[in-house]
TORSE-462370 format. One line per 3 residues: number of its first residue (from 0); for each residue x, y, z of C-alpha. Coordinates in nm, 2 decimals, decimal comma, m for minus. Layout:
BEGIN
NUM	X Y Z; ... $
//
This chain:
BEGIN
0	12,52 14,45 8,67; 12,57 14,08 8,57; 12,35 13,91 8,32 $
3	12,14 13,64 8,48; 11,94 13,32 8,40; 11,75 13,11 8,66 $
6	11,66 12,76 8,55; 11,54 12,44 8,71; 11,61 12,09 8,58 $
9	11,30 11,87 8,61; 11,26 11,51 8,52; 11,14 11,17 8,63 $
12	11,37 10,98 8,88; 11,68 10,83 8,72; 11,66 11,02 8,39 $
15	12,00 11,18 8,44; 11,95 11,52 8,59; 12,23 11,52 8,84 $
18	12,48 11,37 8,59; 12,40 11,64 8,34; 12,46 11,91 8,60 $
21	12,80 11,75 8,67; 12,90 11,80 8,31; 12,76 12,16 8,30 $
24	12,98 12,24 8,60; 13,29 12,08 8,44; 13,25 12,25 8,10 $
27	13,18 12,59 8,25; 13,52 12,58 8,43; 13,39 12,55 8,79 $
30	13,67 12,31 8,88; 14,03 12,42 8,90; 14,27 12,22 8,68 $
33	14,41 12,02 8,97; 14,09 11,98 9,17; 13,95 11,64 9,23 $
36	13,62 11,59 9,04; 13,35 11,40 9,23; 13,08 11,21 9,03 $
39	12,72 11,32 9,09; 12,85 11,60 9,31; 12,51 11,75 9,36 $
42	12,39 11,44 9,56; 12,58 11,54 9,86; 12,45 11,31 10,14 $
45	12,54 10,94 10,17; 12,19 10,81 10,12; 12,15 11,01 9,79 $
48	12,48 10,86 9,66; 12,39 10,50 9,76; 12,04 10,50 9,62 $
51	12,14 10,71 9,32; 11,85 10,96 9,38; 11,82 11,32 9,46 $
54	11,63 11,39 9,78; 11,66 11,76 9,85; 11,67 12,02 9,58 $
57	12,02 12,17 9,54; 12,13 12,51 9,41; 12,44 12,57 9,20 $
60	12,56 12,84 8,96; 12,78 12,83 8,65; 12,92 13,11 8,43 $
63	12,89 13,10 8,06; 13,07 13,39 7,90; 12,95 13,70 8,10 $
66	12,62 13,54 8,21; 12,56 13,37 8,54; 12,32 13,07 8,52 $
69	12,16 12,97 8,85; 12,07 12,60 8,83; 11,84 12,42 9,07 $
72	11,86 12,04 9,05; 11,52 11,91 9,17; 11,42 11,56 9,31 $
75	11,26 11,33 9,05; 11,10 11,11 9,31; 10,72 11,15 9,36 $
78	10,75 11,16 9,74; 10,96 11,48 9,71; 10,71 11,65 9,48 $
81	10,66 11,92 9,75; 11,01 12,03 9,68; 10,96 12,06 9,31 $
84	10,64 12,28 9,33; 10,82 12,55 9,54; 11,15 12,54 9,35 $
87	10,97 12,63 9,03; 10,87 12,96 9,19; 11,24 13,06 9,19 $
90	11,31 13,02 8,82; 11,21 13,17 8,48; 11,24 12,85 8,27 $
93	11,30 12,48 8,30; 11,51 12,21 8,13; 11,28 11,91 8,09 $
96	11,49 11,59 8,08; 11,34 11,28 7,92; 11,51 10,94 7,89 $
99	11,56 10,85 7,52; 11,45 10,49 7,60; 11,18 10,52 7,87 $
102	11,02 10,84 7,74; 10,79 11,05 7,96; 10,70 10,89 8,30 $
105	10,45 10,99 8,57; 10,68 11,23 8,74; 10,77 11,39 8,41 $
108	10,40 11,46 8,37; 10,36 11,59 8,73; 10,66 11,84 8,72 $
111	10,59 11,95 8,36; 10,22 12,04 8,44; 10,34 12,25 8,74 $
114	10,59 12,43 8,52; 10,34 12,50 8,24; 10,08 12,63 8,49 $
117	10,34 12,89 8,60; 10,39 12,99 8,24; 10,75 12,89 8,23 $
120	10,94 12,84 7,91; 11,05 12,49 7,85; 11,37 12,35 7,68 $
123	11,32 11,98 7,61; 11,63 11,77 7,65; 11,62 11,41 7,53 $
126	11,89 11,26 7,74; 12,09 10,93 7,72; 12,08 10,92 7,34 $
129	12,38 10,68 7,36; 12,16 10,40 7,51; 12,15 10,10 7,28 $
132	11,77 10,07 7,33; 11,71 10,44 7,25; 11,38 10,54 7,06 $
135	11,46 10,90 7,00; 11,20 10,97 6,73; 10,92 10,80 6,92 $
138	11,01 10,98 7,24; 10,99 11,32 7,05; 10,63 11,24 6,96 $
141	10,55 11,13 7,31; 10,68 11,46 7,46; 10,47 11,66 7,21 $
144	10,16 11,45 7,29; 10,23 11,52 7,66; 10,26 11,89 7,60 $
147	9,93 11,90 7,41; 9,77 11,68 7,68; 9,87 11,93 7,95 $
150	9,72 12,23 7,75; 10,06 12,39 7,67; 10,04 12,73 7,50 $
153	10,15 12,77 7,13; 10,48 12,91 7,25; 10,54 12,62 7,49 $
156	10,45 12,37 7,21; 10,72 12,54 7,00; 10,98 12,46 7,27 $
159	11,34 12,40 7,14; 11,45 12,04 7,16; 11,81 11,92 7,22 $
162	11,96 11,57 7,22; 12,22 11,50 7,49; 12,43 11,24 7,65 $
165	12,48 11,37 8,01; 12,74 11,10 8,07; 12,95 11,20 7,78 $
168	12,88 11,57 7,82; 12,75 11,62 7,46; 12,45 11,81 7,31 $
171	12,33 11,85 6,96; 12,04 12,02 6,78; 11,96 11,72 6,56 $
174	11,84 11,38 6,68; 12,07 11,20 6,44; 12,39 11,38 6,52 $
177	12,61 11,34 6,83; 12,75 11,67 6,96; 13,10 11,73 7,09 $
180	13,02 11,94 7,40; 12,74 12,11 7,58; 12,78 12,44 7,39 $
183	12,44 12,40 7,21; 12,27 12,36 7,55; 12,43 12,67 7,70 $
186	12,35 12,88 7,39; 11,99 12,77 7,39; 11,95 12,86 7,76 $
189	12,08 13,21 7,69; 11,86 13,26 7,38; 11,54 13,11 7,50 $
192	11,51 13,15 7,88; 11,42 13,51 7,97; 11,62 13,72 8,21 $
195	11,45 13,77 8,55; 11,29 14,11 8,61; 11,54 14,33 8,80 $
198	11,35 14,62 8,96; 11,62 14,73 9,21; 11,44 15,06 9,30 $
201	11,14 14,91 9,47; 11,14 14,79 9,84; 11,30 14,45 9,89 $
204	11,08 14,14 9,86; 11,16 13,77 9,85; 10,96 13,45 9,87 $
207	11,13 13,17 10,07; 11,12 12,86 9,84; 11,36 12,63 10,02 $
210	11,50 12,59 10,37; 11,84 12,46 10,48; 11,94 12,40 10,84 $
213	12,27 12,44 11,01; 12,36 12,36 11,37; 12,55 12,69 11,41 $
216	12,32 12,95 11,24; 11,99 12,77 11,25; 11,75 12,80 10,96 $
219	11,88 12,93 10,63; 11,62 13,08 10,39; 11,67 13,03 10,02 $
222	11,48 13,21 9,75; 11,48 13,45 9,45; 11,48 13,82 9,51 $
225	11,16 13,95 9,35; 11,25 14,32 9,37; 11,48 14,56 9,55 $
228	11,82 14,51 9,71; 11,91 14,34 10,04; 12,22 14,42 10,25 $
231	12,38 14,25 10,54; 12,26 14,36 10,88; 11,95 14,52 10,73 $
234	11,63 14,50 10,93; 11,34 14,31 10,77; 10,98 14,21 10,81 $
237	10,86 13,84 10,77; 10,50 13,78 10,67; 10,29 13,49 10,51 $
240	10,01 13,50 10,25; 9,81 13,23 10,42; 9,83 13,40 10,76 $
243	9,72 13,76 10,68; 9,61 13,85 11,04; 9,95 13,77 11,20 $
246	10,17 14,08 11,27; 10,49 14,07 11,06; 10,79 13,92 11,25 $
249	11,08 14,16 11,29; 11,43 14,02 11,22; 11,77 14,12 11,10 $
252	11,98 13,96 10,81; 12,29 13,82 10,98; 12,46 13,68 10,67 $
255	12,40 13,67 10,30; 12,52 13,41 10,05; 12,52 13,37 9,67 $
258	12,57 13,05 9,48; 12,90 13,01 9,29; 12,97 12,67 9,14 $
261	12,93 12,43 9,43; 12,98 12,67 9,72; 12,80 12,95 9,89 $
264	12,99 13,27 9,88; 12,93 13,53 10,15; 12,82 13,87 10,00 $
267	12,73 14,20 10,16; 12,45 14,28 9,93; 12,24 14,12 9,65 $
270	11,99 14,26 9,40; 11,66 14,16 9,23; 11,66 13,84 9,02 $
273	11,94 13,67 9,22; 11,89 13,34 9,40; 12,04 13,39 9,75 $
276	12,05 13,23 10,10; 12,02 13,42 10,42; 12,05 13,34 10,79 $
279	11,93 13,52 11,10; 11,56 13,46 11,10; 11,48 13,21 11,37 $
282	11,13 13,07 11,28; 11,13 13,13 10,90; 10,96 12,86 10,70 $
285	10,89 12,79 10,33; 10,62 13,02 10,19; 10,72 13,31 10,41 $
288	10,78 13,65 10,23; 11,08 13,85 10,35; 11,03 14,23 10,30 $
291	11,21 14,55 10,37; 11,11 14,69 10,71; 10,78 14,87 10,70 $
294	10,68 14,72 10,35; 10,52 14,38 10,45; 10,36 14,26 10,13 $
297	10,32 13,87 10,13; 10,36 13,69 9,79; 10,09 13,43 9,71 $
300	10,22 13,07 9,69; 10,08 12,72 9,66; 10,01 12,57 10,00 $
303	10,23 12,27 10,06; 10,04 11,95 9,98; 9,91 11,76 10,29 $
306	10,08 11,43 10,38; 9,91 11,11 10,27; 10,09 10,86 10,49 $
309	10,15 10,82 10,86; 10,37 10,60 11,08; 10,41 10,58 11,46 $
312	10,76 10,63 11,59; 10,81 10,52 11,95; 11,07 10,44 12,21 $
315	11,22 10,09 12,17; 11,06 9,87 12,44; 11,19 9,53 12,33 $
318	11,41 9,30 12,56; 11,72 9,43 12,37; 11,63 9,80 12,42 $
321	11,92 10,04 12,47; 12,20 9,79 12,38; 12,30 9,93 12,04 $
324	12,18 10,29 12,01; 12,33 10,61 12,13; 12,00 10,81 12,14 $
327	11,72 10,61 12,29; 11,50 10,84 12,50; 11,17 10,99 12,39 $
330	11,31 11,34 12,44; 11,60 11,27 12,20; 11,37 11,12 11,94 $
333	11,12 11,41 11,97; 11,40 11,66 11,92; 11,54 11,48 11,62 $
336	11,20 11,46 11,45; 11,13 11,83 11,52; 11,46 11,92 11,37 $
339	11,37 11,72 11,05; 11,04 11,92 11,02; 11,26 12,24 10,99 $
342	11,42 12,10 10,67; 11,13 11,90 10,53; 10,81 12,10 10,54 $
345	10,59 11,82 10,40; 10,66 11,63 10,72; 10,43 11,66 11,03 $
348	10,51 11,53 11,38; 10,23 11,51 11,64; 10,22 11,37 11,99 $
351	9,98 11,09 12,06; 9,73 11,14 12,34; 9,80 10,94 12,66 $
354	10,14 10,85 12,55; 10,47 11,03 12,63; 10,70 10,81 12,42 $
357	10,52 10,77 12,08; 10,48 11,02 11,80; 10,28 11,02 11,47 $
360	10,50 11,12 11,18; 10,31 11,20 10,86; 10,48 11,24 10,52 $
363	10,43 11,23 10,14; 10,51 10,86 10,09; 10,69 10,55 10,20 $
366	11,01 10,66 10,03; 11,04 10,99 10,22; 10,96 10,82 10,56 $
369	11,21 10,53 10,50; 11,48 10,78 10,42; 11,41 10,96 10,75 $
372	11,43 10,62 10,94; 11,76 10,53 10,76; 11,91 10,87 10,83 $
375	11,82 10,86 11,20; 11,95 10,50 11,23; 12,29 10,61 11,09 $
378	12,31 10,90 11,34; 12,29 10,65 11,63; 11,91 10,66 11,71 $
381	11,73 10,35 11,84; 11,35 10,34 11,81; 11,06 10,13 11,67 $
384	10,81 10,21 11,39; 10,46 10,09 11,31; 10,35 9,98 10,96 $
387	10,26 10,28 10,74; 9,89 10,39 10,73; 9,71 10,61 10,48 $
390	9,55 10,93 10,60; 9,18 10,94 10,50; 8,98 11,26 10,45 $
393	8,62 11,34 10,45; 8,51 11,52 10,14; 8,14 11,61 10,09 $
396	8,04 11,37 10,36; 8,22 11,08 10,20; 8,53 10,89 10,33 $
399	8,80 10,94 10,07; 9,15 10,79 10,04; 9,47 10,89 9,84 $
402	9,50 10,74 9,50; 9,82 10,72 9,29; 9,88 10,71 8,92 $
405	10,10 10,40 8,86; 10,30 10,34 8,54; 10,44 10,00 8,49 $
408	10,69 9,92 8,21; 10,73 9,53 8,18; 10,82 9,27 7,92 $
411	10,50 9,15 7,76; 10,50 8,80 7,91; 10,46 8,94 8,26 $
414	10,17 9,17 8,18; 9,90 8,92 8,29; 10,03 8,87 8,65 $
417	10,08 9,25 8,70; 9,72 9,33 8,58; 9,58 9,05 8,80 $
420	9,77 9,16 9,11; 9,69 9,53 9,07; 9,33 9,44 9,00 $
423	9,31 9,26 9,33; 9,45 9,57 9,49; 9,15 9,78 9,36 $
426	9,36 9,92 9,07; 9,17 10,08 8,79; 9,33 10,01 8,45 $
429	9,36 10,32 8,23; 9,57 10,24 7,92; 9,83 10,02 7,75 $
432	10,10 10,13 7,51; 10,35 9,90 7,34; 10,72 10,02 7,37 $
435	10,94 9,80 7,16; 10,91 9,44 7,30; 10,78 9,58 7,63 $
438	10,44 9,72 7,75; 10,37 10,04 7,93; 10,06 10,00 8,15 $
441	9,88 10,29 8,34; 9,66 10,24 8,65; 9,50 10,44 8,93 $
444	9,56 10,25 9,25; 9,48 10,34 9,61; 9,80 10,42 9,80 $
447	9,73 10,14 10,06; 9,71 9,89 9,77; 10,07 9,95 9,69 $
450	10,19 9,87 10,04; 10,40 9,55 10,01; 10,35 9,53 9,63 $
453	10,69 9,65 9,50; 10,87 9,34 9,63; 10,61 9,11 9,48 $
456	10,63 9,31 9,15; 11,00 9,25 9,12; 10,96 8,88 9,18 $
459	10,67 8,86 8,93; 10,87 9,04 8,66; 11,20 8,85 8,74 $
462	11,35 9,19 8,82; 11,29 9,33 8,47; 10,99 9,55 8,55 $
465	10,99 9,93 8,62; 10,72 10,06 8,85; 10,67 10,44 8,91 $
468	10,39 10,61 9,10; 10,28 10,97 9,17; 10,00 11,10 9,39 $
471	9,69 11,17 9,18; 9,41 11,28 9,41; 9,16 11,17 9,68 $
474	8,88 10,94 9,57; 8,60 10,77 9,76; 8,71 10,47 9,97 $
477	8,75 10,16 9,74; 8,67 9,89 10,00; 8,88 9,63 10,18 $
480	9,21 9,52 10,03; 9,38 9,19 10,15; 9,71 9,31 10,30 $
483	9,92 9,00 10,34; 9,85 8,64 10,27; 10,15 8,49 10,45 $
486	10,20 8,45 10,83; 10,51 8,51 11,05; 10,74 8,26 11,21 $
489	10,77 8,38 11,57; 11,05 8,30 11,81; 10,92 8,12 12,12 $
492	11,19 8,20 12,37; 11,48 8,44 12,43; 11,84 8,32 12,36 $
495	12,07 8,25 12,07; 11,96 8,08 11,75; 12,13 7,75 11,68 $
498	12,17 7,55 11,36; 11,95 7,26 11,49; 11,67 7,50 11,59 $
501	11,68 7,68 11,25; 11,70 7,34 11,07; 11,38 7,23 11,24 $
504	11,20 7,56 11,18; 11,29 7,60 10,81; 11,05 7,34 10,70 $
507	10,77 7,57 10,81; 10,89 7,86 10,59; 11,17 8,09 10,48 $
510	11,40 8,21 10,76; 11,53 8,57 10,82; 11,81 8,48 11,06 $
513	12,12 8,26 11,07; 12,28 8,06 11,36; 12,43 8,29 11,63 $
516	12,16 8,56 11,60; 12,03 8,67 11,94; 11,65 8,65 11,95 $
519	11,37 8,72 12,20; 11,02 8,58 12,25; 10,78 8,75 12,01 $
522	11,05 8,84 11,75; 10,98 8,75 11,39; 11,24 8,51 11,25 $
525	11,08 8,41 10,92; 10,78 8,39 10,70; 10,54 8,10 10,64 $
528	10,30 8,05 10,35; 10,02 7,98 10,59; 9,79 8,28 10,67 $
531	9,84 8,23 11,05; 10,15 8,29 11,26; 10,35 7,99 11,37 $
534	10,56 7,99 11,69; 10,90 7,82 11,65; 11,19 7,74 11,88 $
537	11,51 7,84 11,70; 11,71 7,81 12,02; 11,64 7,44 12,06 $
540	11,95 7,22 12,08; 11,97 6,86 12,00; 11,93 6,62 12,29 $
543	12,25 6,42 12,35; 12,21 6,04 12,38; 12,47 5,77 12,43 $
546	12,35 5,58 12,13; 12,53 5,63 11,80; 12,33 5,57 11,48 $
549	12,47 5,60 11,13; 12,35 5,93 10,98; 12,24 6,09 11,31 $
552	12,54 6,32 11,31; 12,53 6,43 10,95; 12,58 6,80 10,88 $
555	12,25 6,99 10,90; 12,16 7,15 10,56; 12,05 7,51 10,62 $
558	11,88 7,72 10,35; 12,05 8,07 10,34; 11,84 8,33 10,53 $
561	11,64 8,59 10,34; 11,81 8,93 10,37; 11,56 9,21 10,41 $
564	11,63 9,58 10,34; 11,46 9,86 10,54; 11,19 9,91 10,27 $
567	11,12 9,54 10,25; 11,08 9,52 10,63; 10,83 9,81 10,62 $
570	10,64 9,65 10,34; 10,64 9,31 10,52; 10,48 9,45 10,85 $
573	10,13 9,33 10,94; 9,90 9,56 11,15; 10,00 9,39 11,47 $
576	10,37 9,41 11,41; 10,65 9,66 11,46; 11,00 9,72 11,32 $
579	11,28 9,77 11,58; 11,54 10,00 11,43; 11,89 10,03 11,58 $
582	12,22 10,14 11,43; 12,33 9,78 11,39; 12,01 9,58 11,33 $
585	11,66 9,58 11,19; 11,44 9,34 11,39; 11,08 9,25 11,30 $
588	10,86 9,18 11,61; 10,50 9,14 11,73; 10,37 9,45 11,91 $
591	10,25 9,21 12,19; 10,56 8,99 12,27; 10,40 8,75 12,52 $
594	10,25 8,45 12,33; 9,95 8,38 12,57; 9,86 8,75 12,59 $
597	9,88 8,78 12,21; 9,65 8,48 12,17; 9,40 8,62 12,41 $
600	9,39 8,95 12,22; 9,35 8,77 11,89; 9,05 8,57 12,03 $
603	8,89 8,88 12,17; 8,92 9,07 11,83; 8,77 8,78 11,64 $
//
């Protein structure tokens, strides 16, 4: 029987979890001597690598001496908090990573509170100690304050603390010493994290904590075996704590896998305490309990948090529809969205009444929805999306809305404009802490108040500010918030934009397009500082005359167009606008393309 440890690495986004796991893999001898080593190997999909964030929790395992350490790398981003809660059910302890300069951030607080509630042991790792702006001793105090604040037990307050540089692969027991390797970290894990209980005599039982999806075998259930032994081809019962009246589902284990380094290794049997993956159960979902046949006993688990945001995905109906995408029909879009819900359980897809080609997609935040849009776009889908909307709830007869805890870290000179802007967005100021020459401000802000603010925030702080938010709770509706003070420049006719037309239009505002861009009537081609929309003709060519005047043929000076990312486009959208998403382009447009019809609707609504 092998010795086992199951740990999760939890931290705020960008505090170095994935990089540290890289080094743990290298130093435990997972790679062969001649094998190519990939940086941030746990971030396996393209989007994770480009954005430098972890989206889906990943499992890996390393050997240290004769002990197998199962490691789960969790997402640090607030939108993927649903992942973190469930992953913590699989492990017996956590490594809490804290950046030596930034200190504890909102997500650190969120994931740590979940781990402490489950009674897990915590090893505090102060990471990035090689940063020139590190504040190690202050960060140690901040972590202890956070533990006290979250009602940690005496044992949890007495957690061991290590000082690491994930990038250099070093760890030490003292804040003032730089280690030579990660040996202190491995030793502390073995000493301090308890072994999982391994009752192999009892009937098999396992809670499904994570789901993977594969085109060939369908859903793959991942979880820790609570008790007993499971064998390949064994018959099993699947039940769920929140559906006690449903009869258990009968199924058979087709294949079993354990985690070794970066790969899944097929095995014929696995015992209690191990983290495994199994395929063969068609409709399995997170929170299901898999039991030995005839012993259906569901394990209690936290219900997955309800989505707080919703967007409408619909078939592209612009004049350019079907030109650039491979998958354009409502059936293809519906199938793809349904497939996503198999992997991401915090996502909900519902049909809209009286519409066959639109679907409401609800998720945990703008980030998770924008990643879904970008992934579909890269796969060749063409569709259009509405601006995000928050999902209200009625609690005790009152209309309530989701509120987020926002932590802002900015140079002191930009503090005023941030407080003013968040105040206008119904933000409630909580506290202010000086951090060196910078200020850390905390607010409670309604989720809808943050729509479109991140861009503005980066402009206001000259790109030096850090803004992080995490869902706090539902609170009574805070009243109206002005969404956008600028108007859109709208193309008046279909054709190809020319330099002369853009030159004429650019005095009205900033342009999003360059000469040669194909446009259609109703498409948004720029932004104006006026609050109303302005129609412009960017296809207008210069009238040719037979008179020659000096200066009339001088080169036209065009201002470079404003390039918009997917997130910026989503934040820009007003309520009567849509974003057309194709593999090649992102186009902003009015939901009603015809100018006269749009004006009539506007007059009617006033």
